[in-house]
C-alpha positions in Angstrom: -67.2 21.8 -4.2 -70.3 24.0 -4.3 -73.2 23.1 -6.5 -74.4 25.4 -9.2 -77.8 26.3 -8.1 -80.0 28.0 -10.7 -83.2 28.6 -8.9 -84.9 27.8 -5.6 -88.4 27.8 -4.2 -89.2 28.2 -0.5 -92.6 27.1 0.9 -94.2 28.0 4.2 -97.4 26.9 5.8 -98.8 28.8 8.8 -95.5 30.6 9.1 -93.4 27.5 9.3 -90.9 26.3 6.6 -92.3 23.1 5.0 -90.4 22.6 1.7 -87.3 23.8 -0.1 -86.7 22.9 -3.7 -83.6 23.7 -5.7 -82.8 23.5 -9.4 -79.2 22.6 -9.9 -77.0 22.3 -12.9 -74.9 19.1 -12.7 -73.6 19.5 -16.3 -69.9 18.6 -16.6 -67.6 21.2 -18.3 -67.2 19.0 -21.3 -71.0 18.7 -22.0 -73.6 21.0 -23.5 -74.6 23.7 -21.0 -77.8 22.9 -19.1 -77.8 19.3 -20.3 -77.9 17.8 -16.8 -80.3 20.0 -14.7 -82.0 18.3 -11.7 -84.5 19.3 -9.1 -84.0 18.3 -5.4 -86.5 18.7 -2.6 -86.3 18.7 1.2 -89.4 18.8 3.4 -90.1 18.9 7.1 -91.1 15.2 7.0 -88.5 12.5 7.3 -88.0 10.5 4.0 -85.3 7.9 4.4 -81.8 9.2 4.1 -82.8 12.5 2.5 -82.4 16.0 3.9 -85.0 17.1 6.4 -85.6 20.7 7.1 -86.7 22.1 10.5 -89.7 24.5 10.6 -87.6 27.3 12.1 -84.5 26.7 9.9 -82.9 29.8 8.4 -82.8 30.1 4.6 -79.2 30.4 3.5 -76.9 29.4 0.7 -75.6 26.6 3.0 -79.2 25.2 3.3 -79.7 25.3 -0.5 -76.3 23.5 -1.0 -77.4 20.8 1.5 -80.7 20.3 -0.4 -78.8 20.1 -3.7 -76.5 17.5 -2.2 -78.8 15.4 0.0 -82.4 16.3 -1.0 -84.6 13.9 -2.8 -84.4 14.2 -6.5 -87.8 14.7 -8.1 -89.2 14.1 -11.6 -91.4 17.2 -11.1 -88.6 19.5 -12.2 -90.6 21.2 -14.9 -93.7 21.5 -12.6 -91.8 23.1 -9.8 -89.7 25.3 -12.0 -91.9 26.0 -15.1 -90.1 27.4 -18.2 -86.8 27.3 -16.3 -84.8 26.7 -19.5 -86.2 29.7 -21.4 -85.7 31.9 -18.3 -82.0 30.9 -18.0 -81.2 31.3 -21.7 -82.7 34.8 -21.8 
């Protein structure tokens, strides 16, 4: 089942991919819309069992889905995606 990705940020340093962040809606169909929105991050540095990206990895929907599924969840959701809720309700 594909994840409902709302936004993504892609970061490069010196021309190499270093970080992919995705904002994903995990809200069930019986709940209030956007009531379970989480941010997941994958970097080019190994971090336990979480998704690791390669510097030359191609950006694709498949990669974003992988980050949503196996990236590290972060509490920095509102810092990475400022004003996300107002942007999505507009």
